[in-house]
C-alpha positions, 0 to 999 in steps of 0.5 A: 727143833725150836731155835731161840735168839739171844736176847739183846743187852740192855745196856749195849742197846742203850749205849747204842741209842744214846751214843750218837746223840751225845756225839751229835750234841758235842759235835754241834758245840764244837762246831758252833764254838769254832764258827764263833772264833772264826766270826770274831777273828773276821771281825778283829781282821776287818776292824784292822784292815778298815779302821774307823774314820777320824771324828771331825777335827776339833774346831779352832779355838776362838781365843787370841794366841799368846803373844810371842816373845822378841821384837816385833816389827812395827810398820813405820806410821805416816806423818800428818798427811799420811805420806811417810814419815816425817823428814829429820831436821837439825836445830841451829841452837847450840851449833857454832856458827861459821861466822857472827857468833859475838851476835848471838845473845842469852834470852832477856831474863823477862822472857826467859821462862816464857816457853813461846821464846825458849823453844830451842831458841836462836837469839840475835841481838839487835844492832845499835843502828849507828853508823856501821852497825845497822844490821847483825849477820850469822852464818852457819856452814851447811856444805850442800847437805840441807834442802830447806831452812825454817824457824819462827820470827819472835821479836822482843822489845823491852818495856817503854819501847816503841810499840811499832818497832819492826823487825826485818829478818832476811835469810841468805844462802851462799852457793859455791860457783864452779870458780870456787866463789861463793855468791850469796842470795836472798832466799827467804825473808820475814818483815812483818813479825812483832813481839805479840804476833811471831811469824814463820820464815823459810827459805830453799838452801838446797846445794848451799855451802852456807845460810846466813841469817840477818836481822835489823830493828827499829829498836836497838834495845831489842832481840830477835829469838828465831824459835825452832830454827832448823834445816832439813837435810837434802 
């Protein structure tokens, strides 16, 4: 007897042929997506673990900084020779003398507006040159606090006076001895100053209790202006 094999189902056969292929394509797509996701995660983790190195720091601005508020420390400038600040001085004009105040006179009207005479002038009238009045002295108390006396000797004689009139200015320093006696000694002098040519006078008065300024004049009608008369503290 002849047997016949049942014919295969064409749909089943087609499904058997196409099923695995479709499964392979889907699987591949899933694998590819998974791999891409893993790679993306790896890149993100790497970027987090190894951040990019910072770029070069910005260069400092060449513009000057803004000025700060508040007082600024300014170092002291040196004196004319660059050796430090000039020593402070105290002027005697306007200071009450210890003795001889009656010999201080105002500047004559003829030279009152003359700046050469009016600079902190200590003006002493000339003596009458009569017996017992041949010199005029004015004394200031120093009490050992000063080291030097300086002034510009500027005589003045009225019109008609002897043009050759001379003026002597002598500076005495009074030093207190151990027994409290005050001993005075000449510390400086100026004997060449004339009305048209004032000259300086200086004296060492370090440790002195007093300084005495004595003037002598050929012509009693004149005065002696000691401009910028000053003492320098010790």
